[in-house]
C-alpha positions, 0 to 999 in steps of 0.5 A: 852456207846457210844459218841453219847449217852453221848453227847445227855445226856449232851445236855439234861442236859444243856437244862433242866438246862437252862429251870429251869434257865429261869423259875426262872428268869421269875417268879422273873421278874413277882414278881418284876413287881408286887412289882413295881405296888403295890409300885405305887398304894400305892404311889398314895394312900398316895398322895391322903390321903395327899391332903385330909388332906390338904383340910380338914385343910383348910376347918377347918381353914375356919370354925374356923376363929376368 
């Protein structure tokens, strides 16, 4: 093997490893983004549920006033 073939193989290996690392980072970033969106949606649902509970408590107290 001459030096050009070895250099070409090393360059191809570096590019392949870099592509795999980039793909893994993109996938993990997308999953982190999806996780953040899910947490935001769940947070909004919890806040709405708490507001509904407070409204129900006030309505119940007004209805059962002595």
